[in-house]
C-alpha positions in Angstrom: -1.2 6.4 7.0 -0.2 2.8 6.6 2.6 0.5 7.5 4.4 -1.8 5.1 7.6 -3.9 5.5 10.9 -2.3 4.4 12.0 -3.7 1.0 15.4 -5.3 1.0 16.7 -3.2 -1.8 17.3 0.5 -2.2 14.9 2.7 -4.1 15.3 5.5 -6.5 15.2 8.8 -4.6 11.9 10.7 -4.7 12.1 14.1 -6.5 12.5 17.0 -4.1 9.2 18.6 -5.0 7.4 15.5 -4.2 9.2 15.2 -0.9 8.3 18.7 0.0 4.6 18.0 -0.9 4.6 14.8 1.1 6.3 16.4 4.1 3.8 19.2 4.0 0.9 16.7 4.0 2.5 14.7 6.8 2.8 17.9 9.0 -0.8 18.7 8.4 -1.8 15.1 9.2 0.1 15.1 12.4 -1.1 18.6 13.4 -4.7 17.4 13.9 -6.0 18.8 10.5 -5.4 15.3 9.0 -8.9 14.1 9.4 -10.1 16.6 6.8 -7.4 15.5 4.4 -8.3 11.8 4.9 -11.7 12.6 3.4 -10.1 13.8 0.2 -9.3 11.1 -2.3 -6.9 12.8 -4.6 -4.5 15.6 -3.7 -3.5 16.2 -7.3 -3.7 14.3 -10.6 -2.1 10.8 -10.4 -2.1 10.4 -6.6 -4.3 8.8 -4.1 -4.4 8.4 -0.3 -3.6 4.8 0.8 -6.8 4.7 2.7 -8.7 5.2 -0.6 -7.0 2.4 -2.5 -9.3 -0.1 -4.1 -8.8 -3.5 -5.6 -7.6 -3.0 -9.2 -5.8 0.2 -8.7 -2.4 0.2 -10.3 0.5 2.1 -8.7 3.7 3.6 -10.1 5.2 4.5 -6.7 4.5 5.3 -3.1 5.7 8.1 -0.9 7.1 7.0 2.4 8.8 8.0 5.6 11.2 5.2 6.7 12.0 4.1 10.2 13.8 1.1 11.5 11.2 -1.6 10.8 8.4 -0.1 8.7 7.6 2.4 6.0 4.9 4.9 6.8 2.9 5.2 3.5 0.1 7.7 3.1 0.1 8.7 -0.6 0.6 6.7 -3.8 1.0 7.5 -7.5 -1.7 5.7 -9.5 -2.2 5.1 -13.2 -4.5 3.2 -15.5 -3.5 -0.4 -15.5 -3.0 -0.2 -19.3 -0.1 2.1 -18.6 3.3 0.7 -17.4 3.2 0.3 -13.6 5.1 -1.4 -10.8 2.4 -2.5 -8.4 -1.3 -3.4 -8.3 -3.8 -3.6 -5.5 -4.9 -7.2 -5.6 -7.2 -7.3 -2.6 -8.6 -5.0 0.1 -11.0 -5.4 3.0 -12.2 -3.8 6.1 -13.1 -7.1 7.7 -9.8 -8.2 9.2 -10.3 -6.2 12.4 -13.9 -7.0 13.4 -15.7 -7.7 16.6 -17.5 -5.7 19.2 -15.1 -3.2 20.8 -12.1 -4.4 18.8 -9.3 -2.2 20.0 -6.2 -1.3 18.0 -3.9 -4.2 18.4 -0.7 -2.2 17.8 1.3 -1.9 14.7 3.0 -5.3 14.8 -0.2 -7.3 15.5 -2.1 -5.2 12.9 0.5 -5.9 10.3 0.6 -9.6 11.2 -3.2 -9.9 10.9 -3.2 -8.0 7.6 -0.3 -9.9 6.2 -1.9 -13.3 6.9 -5.1 -12.1 5.1 -3.1 -10.8 2.1 -1.0 -14.0 2.0 -4.1 -16.1 1.6 -5.5 -13.8 -1.2 -2.2 -13.8 -3.1 -2.5 -17.3 -4.6 -6.1 -16.7 -5.5 -5.1 -13.6 -7.5 -1.7 -14.5 -9.0 -2.4 -18.2 -9.5 0.6 -19.5 -7.5 1.8 -19.5 -3.9 3.5 -16.4 -2.6 6.3 -18.7 -1.5 7.1 -19.7 -5.1 6.3 -16.5 -6.9 8.9 -14.1 -8.1 6.5 -11.3 -7.2 6.6 -9.4 -3.9 3.7 -8.4 -1.7 3.2 -5.3 0.4 0.6 -5.1 3.1 -0.9 -1.8 4.1 -2.7 -1.7 7.5 -4.0 1.1 9.7 -1.6 2.8 12.1 -2.8 4.1 15.5 -3.7 7.6 14.1 -5.7 6.4 11.2 -7.4 3.7 13.4 -8.6 6.5 15.7 -10.2 8.1 12.6 -12.1 4.9 11.9 -9.7 3.3 9.4 -9.8 -0.5 9.4 -8.7 -1.1 5.8 -6.2 -3.7 4.8 -4.8 -3.3 1.2 -2.7 -6.0 -0.5 -0.2 -4.9 -3.2 1.6 -7.1 -5.6 4.6 -6.1 -7.7 8.4 -6.4 -7.9 11.1 -4.8 -5.7 13.1 -4.4 -8.9 12.3 -0.9 -9.9 13.1 -1.6 -13.5 10.3 -4.2 -13.7 7.1 -2.6 -15.0 4.0 -4.3 -16.3 1.2 -3.3 -18.6 -2.2 -4.7 -17.6 -3.1 -6.8 -14.6 -1.0 -9.3 -12.6 -4.1 -11.4 -12.1 -3.3 -15.0 -13.1 0.3 -14.1 -13.9 1.8 -17.4 -12.6 4.4 -18.6 -15.0 4.3 -15.4 -17.0 7.7 -13.6 -17.5 7.4 -10.2 -15.9 9.8 -7.7 -17.4 
């Protein structure tokens, strides 16, 4: 499971069947059976665990459970980048949280560390600073539970909060390109 900042806009409701599937998976994850599921990359066609995301994956949506500050994300819809999609994994690493005996820093510190790393990677990928880009960035970092299972991965996602904005192909070097 990962944490990402809440978007400032509302989102289209997730279909009921997907909510039930996501809730069922969440119950299993929290009941101690989760480790076995974390080893499975895809639950069904078109979805992927956040912990299995890789640079270059293109996403159409993510399933989340919202709280006051963060979104808990554990499952995403993926598609080929040649198909219309809303988001793309532009960088990922397991080297942000390194060092002998590095303990889980807590969700806020983990997010800050991951965000800083993604922020630096954004300009390299997109071709312009995050501060001037019309694109948004999501940062997925381990939560306490996934950390205890060995998860140290930070995934950086680029896209638009505008749900009507879909792209075909990559957002690499998209500075100055109109995204519609």
